[in-house]
Structures are given as C-alpha cells and as structure tokens.
C-alpha positions in Angstrom: 28.9 -75.7 -46.9 30.1 -76.4 -43.3 32.1 -73.0 -42.7 31.4 -69.9 -44.7 34.8 -69.1 -46.4 35.9 -65.1 -46.0 39.0 -63.2 -45.9 39.7 -61.7 -42.5 41.5 -58.5 -42.7 44.3 -58.6 -39.3 46.5 -55.5 -40.4 47.6 -53.6 -36.9 45.0 -55.9 -35.2 45.8 -57.7 -32.2 45.3 -61.4 -32.1 46.1 -64.1 -29.3 47.8 -67.5 -29.4 48.0 -69.6 -26.8 50.8 -72.4 -27.0 54.5 -72.0 -27.7 55.7 -74.8 -29.4 55.7 -75.6 -33.3 52.2 -75.5 -34.2 51.8 -72.2 -32.2 54.9 -71.2 -34.3 53.4 -71.8 -37.8 50.2 -69.8 -36.6 52.3 -66.9 -35.6 54.2 -67.1 -38.8 50.8 -66.6 -40.7 49.4 -64.0 -38.5 52.9 -62.0 -39.0 52.6 -62.6 -43.0 49.0 -60.8 -42.7 50.2 -57.9 -41.0 49.0 -58.7 -37.6 50.1 -57.7 -33.8 50.5 -60.8 -32.3 50.1 -61.9 -28.1 51.8 -64.9 -27.0 50.6 -66.6 -24.0 52.4 -69.6 -22.7 54.6 -70.7 -19.9 57.0 -71.7 -22.1 58.7 -71.4 -25.9 60.3 -73.1 -28.4 63.6 -71.9 -29.5 62.6 -70.8 -32.8 59.3 -68.3 -31.0 62.2 -67.0 -28.6 64.3 -66.3 -31.9 61.2 -64.2 -32.9 60.4 -62.1 -29.7 63.0 -59.3 -30.7 60.1 -58.1 -33.6 58.0 -54.7 -32.6 54.7 -56.7 -33.7 55.3 -59.7 -31.1 54.5 -59.8 -27.4 55.1 -62.2 -24.8 53.4 -63.1 -21.4 54.7 -65.8 -19.4 51.7 -67.3 -17.7 48.8 -69.9 -18.2 46.1 -68.5 -20.2 42.9 -66.5 -18.5 39.9 -65.4 -20.1 41.4 -61.5 -19.7 43.8 -62.3 -22.0 41.3 -61.6 -24.6 40.4 -57.9 -24.0 41.3 -56.2 -26.8 41.7 -58.9 -29.3 40.4 -59.7 -32.6 40.9 -63.4 -32.8 42.2 -65.6 -31.0 43.7 -69.1 -31.6 44.7 -72.1 -29.6 47.4 -74.2 -30.1 48.1 -76.3 -27.1 48.3 -79.8 -26.6 46.3 -79.6 -23.7 42.7 -80.1 -23.9 41.0 -78.3 -21.1 43.1 -75.3 -22.3 41.8 -75.4 -25.4 38.2 -75.9 -24.2 38.9 -72.6 -22.0 40.2 -70.5 -24.8 37.4 -71.0 -26.7 34.6 -70.8 -24.4 36.0 -67.4 -23.1 36.6 -66.4 -26.7 32.7 -67.3 -27.6 31.1 -65.4 -24.5 33.3 -62.7 -25.9 32.0 -62.7 -29.4 35.6 -63.0 -30.7 36.7 -65.9 -33.5 38.6 -68.8 -32.2 40.0 -71.8 -34.1 41.8 -74.4 -31.6 44.0 -76.7 -33.7 43.1 -80.1 -35.0 39.6 -79.4 -33.1 36.9 -78.4 -35.5 34.2 -78.6 -32.5 35.9 -75.8 -30.2 36.4 -74.0 -33.5 34.2 -70.9 -34.7 36.5 -70.7 -38.0 39.5 -72.6 -38.8 42.4 -71.9 -41.3 42.3 -73.1 -44.4 45.5 -74.6 -46.7 46.6 -71.0 -48.3 47.9 -70.8 -51.9 49.6 -67.1 -51.5 49.6 -65.0 -54.8 49.0 -61.8 -53.2 46.9 -59.8 -53.8 45.7 -63.5 -55.1 44.4 -65.5 -52.5 43.3 -69.3 -52.6 41.9 -70.8 -49.5 41.5 -74.8 -49.6 39.5 -76.5 -46.8 38.0 -79.7 -45.8 36.2 -78.2 -42.9 38.2 -79.5 -40.4 37.9 -83.4 -41.8 40.9 -84.0 -43.3 44.0 -81.4 -43.3 45.8 -83.6 -45.0 43.7 -83.5 -48.4 43.1 -79.9 -48.2 47.3 -79.9 -48.2 47.6 -82.0 -51.1 45.0 -80.2 -52.7 46.7 -77.3 -52.7 49.8 -78.8 -53.3 48.4 -79.4 -56.9 47.2 -76.0 -56.8 50.8 -74.4 -56.6 51.8 -76.3 -59.6 49.2 -75.0 -61.8 48.7 -71.7 -60.8 51.9 -69.3 -61.4 54.0 -67.0 -59.3 53.5 -64.3 -61.9 49.6 -64.3 -61.2 50.5 -62.1 -58.0 51.5 -59.6 -60.6 48.6 -60.1 -62.9 46.7 -58.8 -59.6 48.6 -56.1 -58.6 48.2 -54.8 -62.3 44.9 -55.1 -63.0 44.2 -53.7 -59.4 46.5 -50.2 -60.5 43.5 -49.9 -63.9 40.8 -51.2 -61.5 39.2 -47.7 -61.1 39.8 -46.5 -64.5 38.0 -49.1 -65.9 35.2 -48.4 -63.5 35.2 -44.8 -64.3 34.7 -45.8 -68.1 32.2 -48.2 -68.0 28.9 -47.0 -66.3 27.4 -50.2 -67.4 28.8 -52.8 -64.6 27.7 -55.9 -67.4 30.0 -54.4 -69.9 32.9 -53.7 -67.4 32.6 -57.1 -66.4 32.8 -58.8 -69.9 35.7 -56.3 -70.4 37.7 -57.6 -67.3 36.9 -61.3 -68.2 38.4 -60.7 -72.4 41.5 -59.2 -71.2 42.1 -61.5 -68.2 41.9 -64.5 -70.8 43.9 -63.1 -73.4 46.8 -61.0 -74.8 47.2 -59.2 -71.5 47.1 -62.0 -69.3 49.4 -63.4 -71.3 51.6 -60.5 -71.7 51.9 -60.3 -67.7 52.9 -63.9 -67.2 55.7 -64.0 -70.0 57.2 -60.8 -67.9 56.2 -58.3 -70.4 54.5 -55.9 -68.0 55.0 -52.6 -69.5 53.7 -53.9 -73.1 50.9 -55.5 -70.9 49.6 -52.2 -69.6 49.9 -50.1 -73.1 47.6 -53.0 -74.4 45.2 -53.0 -71.7 44.9 -49.1 -72.0 44.2 -50.0 -76.0 42.0 -51.9 -75.7 39.8 -49.8 -72.7 40.0 -46.8 -75.5 38.8 -49.2 -78.2 35.9 -50.2 -76.2 32.5 -48.2 -76.2 30.5 -47.3 -72.8 27.3 -48.8 -74.7 25.1 -51.5 -73.4 26.5 -55.0 -73.8 25.7 -57.6 -76.5 22.9 -59.6 -74.8 23.4 -63.1 -75.8 21.5 -67.2 -74.7 23.7 -70.1 -74.1 21.4 -73.1 -74.9 23.4 -75.5 -72.5 23.2 -79.0 -72.0 24.0 -79.8 -68.1 24.0 -84.0 -68.8 22.1 -86.7 -66.4 23.0 -85.5 -63.2 26.5 -85.4 -62.8 28.9 -82.8 -62.6 32.0 -84.7 -63.4 30.2 -84.8 -67.0 29.8 -81.7 -68.0 31.6 -80.5 -70.9 34.5 -77.8 -70.6 32.6 -75.1 -73.0 29.3 -76.0 -70.6 31.3 -74.7 -67.5 32.9 -71.9 -69.1 29.5 -70.3 -70.1 27.9 -71.6 -66.6 30.5 -69.0 -65.3 30.0 -65.7 -67.8 26.3 -65.7 -67.4 24.5 -63.0 -66.0 21.2 -65.0 -65.2 20.3 -68.6 -65.3 17.0 -69.7 -66.3 17.2 -73.3 -65.3 15.2 -76.8 -65.4 13.5 -79.3 -62.9 16.2 -82.2 -64.2 19.1 -79.9 -63.1 20.6 -81.0 -60.5 21.7 -78.8 -57.4 25.2 -79.6 -57.8 25.1 -78.6 -61.3 23.4 -75.7 -60.4 25.9 -75.0 -57.4 28.7 -74.5 -60.3 26.8 -71.8 -61.9 28.3 -68.1 -61.4 27.5 -67.2 -58.0 26.4 -63.4 -58.3 24.2 -64.7 -61.4 20.2 -64.4 -61.0 18.6 -67.2 -61.1 14.7 -68.0 -62.8 13.2 -71.3 -61.9 11.3 -72.7 -65.5 10.7 -76.3 -64.3 8.3 -78.5 -65.7 6.4 -81.6 -63.6 3.3 -83.3 -64.6 0.3 -80.9 -64.4 2.0 -78.3 -63.0 4.0 -76.1 -65.7 6.0 -73.1 -63.5 6.3 -70.9 -66.7 4.4 -72.2 -70.1 7.3 -72.6 -72.9 5.8 -69.7 -74.9 6.7 -67.5 -71.9 10.1 -69.3 -71.2 10.9 -68.8 -74.9 9.5 -65.2 -74.5 11.5 -64.5 -71.4 14.9 -65.5 -73.1 14.4 -63.1 -75.7 13.7 -60.1 -73.0 16.8 -60.8 -70.9 18.8 -60.8 -73.4 17.5 -57.4 -75.3 18.5 -56.1 -72.1 22.2 -56.7 -72.4 22.4 -59.5 -70.6 24.4 -63.0 -71.2 21.5 -65.8 -70.1 22.4 -69.1 -69.4 19.7 -71.3 -70.4 20.4 -74.8 -68.5 18.4 -77.8 -69.0 19.4 -81.2 -67.6 20.1 -84.4 -70.7 21.0 -82.6 -74.1 18.9 -79.2 -75.0 17.6 -81.4 -78.9 16.6 -84.4 -77.3 13.1 -83.9 -75.7 14.3 -80.5 -74.3 12.2 -78.4 -76.5 15.5 -76.7 -77.1 14.8 -76.3 -80.8 11.4 -74.3 -80.1 13.8 -71.9 -78.1 16.4 -71.1 -80.5 13.6 -70.4 -83.4 11.9 -67.7 -81.2 15.7 -66.3 -80.3 16.1 -66.5 -84.2 12.9 -64.9 -85.3 14.0 -62.1 -83.0 17.8 -62.0 -84.2 18.6 -62.6 -80.5 22.8 -64.3 -80.7 22.7 -68.0 -79.2 24.8 -70.5 -79.1 24.3 -74.5 -78.4 26.4 -76.8 -76.3 25.2 -80.2 -76.2 25.1 -82.2 -72.9 25.5 -86.0 -72.2 21.9 -86.7 -73.1 20.3 -89.2 -69.9 19.9 -92.1 -72.5 24.0 -92.6 -73.1 25.0 -91.4 -69.3 22.5 -93.1 -67.2 23.3 -96.5 -69.5 26.7 -96.3 -68.7 26.3 -95.8 -65.3 24.2 -98.6 -65.1 26.4 -101.1 -66.7 23.8 -101.4 -70.0 25.0 -101.0 -73.3 22.9 -99.5 -75.5 24.2 -101.7 -78.7 26.1 -104.9 -78.4 26.6 -107.1 -81.5 25.5 -110.2 -80.1 21.9 -108.6 -78.4 21.2 -105.4 -80.3 22.0 -103.6 -83.3 19.8 -100.1 -83.3 18.5 -98.0 -80.3 15.7 -95.9 -80.1 14.4 -92.9 -77.8 10.7 -92.3 -77.4 9.1 -90.3 -74.4 6.3 -92.2 -72.8 4.6 -89.0 -71.4 0.8 -89.8 -71.0 -1.8 -87.7 -72.8 -5.1 -88.2 -71.4 -4.2 -91.6 -69.9 -2.7 -93.0 -73.0 0.2 -93.2 -74.8 0.4 -92.5 -78.4 3.1 -94.5 -80.2 4.1 -96.2 -82.9 4.1 -99.2 -81.5 4.8 -101.8 -84.1 8.2 -99.8 -84.5 9.1 -100.3 -81.0 8.9 -103.8 -80.8 11.6 -105.0 -83.3 13.9 -108.1 -82.1 17.4 -107.0 -81.7 16.7 -103.3 -80.8 16.9 -101.2 -77.7 14.3 -98.9 -76.9 15.2 -95.9 -74.0 11.8 -94.4 -72.7 12.1 -90.6 -71.3 9.3 -89.7 -68.9 7.8 -93.2 -68.6 7.7 -93.6 -65.0 3.6 -92.9 -64.8 2.8 -94.3 -67.8 5.2 -97.7 -67.7 2.1 -100.4 -66.9 0.6 -99.3 -70.5 3.8 -99.0 -72.2 4.9 -103.0 -71.0 1.2 -103.9 -71.8 1.5 -102.2 -75.4 4.6 -103.6 -75.7 4.1 -106.8 -75.0 0.3 -107.0 -77.2 2.4 -105.9 -80.2 4.5 -108.2 -80.7 7.7 -108.2 -77.6 8.0 -111.3 -75.0 6.7 -111.2 -71.7 9.9 -111.9 -70.9 12.0 -109.2 -72.5 14.3 -108.2 -70.2 13.5 -103.9 -69.0 15.2 -101.8 -66.4 13.9 -98.4 -64.5 17.2 -96.3 -63.4 16.3 -93.7 -61.1 18.7 -90.4 -61.0 21.3 -92.2 -62.8 24.8 -91.4 -62.6 24.2 -89.7 -59.2 25.1 -91.1 -55.8 21.4 -91.5 -55.7 21.5 -94.0 -58.4 19.1 -97.0 -58.0 18.5 -99.9 -60.8 15.3 -102.2 -61.1 15.5 -104.5 -63.6 12.9 -107.1 -64.4 11.0 -107.9 -67.4 8.2 -106.1 -69.3 5.8 -108.6 -67.4 7.1 -108.1 -63.8 8.8 -104.9 -64.3 5.4 -102.6 -63.2 5.5 -104.5 -60.1 8.6 -104.5 -58.9 8.9 -100.6 -60.1 6.0 -99.8 -57.8 7.3 -102.2 -54.9 10.6 -99.6 -54.9 8.8 -96.4 -54.5 10.8 -95.0 -57.3 10.2 -91.3 -58.3 11.3 -89.0 -61.3 13.3 -88.5 -62.8 13.7 -92.1 -64.2 14.8 -93.6 -67.5 13.7 -96.9 -68.8 15.8 -99.5 -71.2 14.1 -102.0 -72.9 15.9 -105.0 -74.5 18.5 -107.9 -74.7 20.9 -105.8 -73.5 19.7 -105.1 -70.0 20.7 -108.5 -69.2 24.5 -107.6 -68.9 23.5 -105.1 -66.4 25.0 -107.7 -63.6 27.9 -108.3 -65.3 29.0 -105.1 -66.3 27.8 -103.0 -63.5 30.7 -100.7 -62.3 29.6 -97.5 -60.8 28.4 -98.2 -57.0 26.0 -95.8 -55.9 25.7 -94.6 -51.8 22.6 -96.1 -51.9 24.2 -99.2 -52.8 26.7 -99.1 -50.1 24.4 -98.4 -47.6 21.1 -99.9 -48.5 20.0 -103.6 -49.1 20.6 -104.4 -52.8 17.5 -103.1 -54.6 18.6 -104.7 -58.2 15.4 -107.1 -58.6 14.9 -109.6 -61.5 12.7 -112.0 -62.0 
C-alpha cells in the first residue's frame, strides 16, 4: 500500500490552494463541498474562479506564494504549472508538518486526492497512488453505475438508528451481525425503492425482536484455491467479509488473506515439514473454542479443504461438539494449477483417467500403491511431492512406467510467480534441483504434459522478466 487511505475533516478549517487556473478550480470546488475555508494564492485567476470570490468561505491573495501563506493552514494544495513554485509549496508545507498535495506530482505529495464516488454520508475513494489517474477515474465511473444514489439515504437512515442499536445490544459482535442482516435484507430494499417510512418501521420491529444475548458461533470451512484471488468463489468472499477471526494455513496466499475483513483477528496454523505451528488436534479444539465464544470463525485452507486438506477431520470435531459449520469448496491445486500450466488432466488422445496422490515422505519413504499408479493412459497429480520427487520417479519407473514418460513440476501455480519445469520421469529430478524450486509445488505425470507448450496461455511475471525456465528433455 503506497498511501494510507484516510478521510480528513476540513469543515470550517483553513486550507490553502496555490494556483488560479482550471486545475486549481477543481480542487477548490472539492474543498468547498467538504465545507472548508479556502485561501487562494495566485498572481491572477481565470474567469471561473473570479466568479467564486463573492463566497464568504473564499479569500484571495493576488501575489506569488511565500512560506508564510501556510500560517494557520491545515492543508495545502499546489496546482500551478511552475515546478519551482510547486516544489517550494511542498517543501515549506513539510517543514510545518502540513499535509500537501501537488497536482500530477506524486513525488512532491504527502497526500493525494482520489477519485470520489459521493453518496454522502457514504464516500468511496479510488486511487492509483498517483500512477494512473485515468485508470482511477475509469474505475470510479464504473462504480458510479453500480452504486445507486439511494445509498445516500440508506447511510443516513442507518446513522439515525445507530445509537439506538448500540444501546440495545451490549455485545459488539451481535450488533455487527444485526446491521449486516438488515443492510442486506428488506430494510435496504425498501430504502432503495423509496419506501423510507416502511424501512424505518421494519428496522424498529427487527430490533425489538432481537435478544441481547451472546451471538451463535459458527465455523466456515473455506477453500482458498491455489493462490490466485480471482479464483475464489462468491460465497467464499462473502464469508471472508463476515468472519470475526480467521485461522489460516501456510498455503493461503498473502493476496487472499488481505481480502479477509480487516478487523478480523488472524491466527496462523500453518504446517511445514517438521514444523507444525499447531498440531491438528489443537486446531480442531481451537475452532470449537472460538465458536463456543460466539465468534464466526473462518477456517481458511489453500486449495479445497476436502482434498488433502484434513477438512473432514476438523468438521468431525465440530459436529461432535454441536458447533454449526458450513463448507465452501475451493478450486483444488490439481485443476487450478494444471489449467494455468496449459496441461489438461484428461484428454481422449492421452489420458482417460486421473488420480490424485500425496507424495509426502514419512521416514524417508513413500508408501503408495505403485502398481495402480503406474498405468498407461492415466494422469497422476502429486501433492506435496517436491522433497520426495527422486523417489517418486524411481518407483514409477520400477513399476512399469517408461523413463521417458512426460512429467512436470509447477511452483506457485496460478500466480504471477508461477514457474514450470517439464521433462521426463528420468530427467525431472535433476531439472528441479537445477531450478532451485521451493514449495508450494505440484507434480503432474502423464502423456498430457506433452500439450504444455502447445496449450500454454498464462504468462507469469517470471516468464516476462526472466529467461525461459520451461525445460524439456
């Protein structure tokens, strides 16, 4: 995050704008809408600004900027086409610890003015951190089309009942749940339809029918997918915004974790080889305890919680303790990573079946049904197999697969850091060692790997900026 988004109260406060042209006019109008008193410093003004001088919230000094113009000012904006003046305004304001914006010069700014969707009291600010103002404006225009003007009335009516709701519920969590329910239900629909009186009556009736008791706790077992936030389900996104606390695994990407409600508590329960932050039994009991405390608990797992995610064990414990839960499947790594690598898991010319296995080493060995795995016309997807890759390849060859059988390993699939190595059962271990891959990885074995070069479509950042790392024998 390049800038901290904040909303500043400038009502009845003194603000300085240096400049008298069209751009300065736009900034001045924005400050006036926010209730500020504006002082304009410029040797001359354009006609539009001169027409505003009759307002008692505007004062004008027909002179060049001097640092003493910043006395008793809470905020400053430089909107001139003279970089030397803009630099002087920026430097002088920073000395006095006054927030300063220099239009179209992010390097001189201590704050930037975003594109704004105004549904007062609801305000939505969109910023590109000064990188692409046009992109921010286009995004704002899109938001304007999907957020009705009636949201202004919705925010106002909710504000009128805020204190009453706060007094009714002593538990903050119960209060939050109440507002989430009414703002996503008939109350909001009535306001949007212009039925404000009916909406007020409905809210009062809803409030009177709700008891001030500890909220019912619940656990959401949610699959976070293989790493790309765009692959989350709509239901996952909704529950991620409702949760009071999130218990997350190592394979949940930072980009996905950032999409969880910001004020939710976060508990890391990741597992790495020979390093378990929390044993599985402790995780199970933690979910029960948090739910019994009345919290809505998001159990966030990489991929799908029911495919090598031990989600079944967790909900068994929840069911045994009568804790309500719901399960949201995610795109498992096998389908997500294979798709982004351009490797179809089945293809009528190459593979008529697909099998998922875990390649996790135990006591330096892998105990798998090798004869059922080493079959022709079958795709094998191996989770957690990076460390045991040499053993996997040796055993598959020993049980009948040809050494030339195509194989691939993909690191951080579906993300901009995706890296793909292709080869054969004989060559893949050495290629992987040379590429210095690190978890998370996924291994695919089968004739379908031949299609990678032909069907690849996703260009990762590594492919754009580094030499080609896709190797074959």
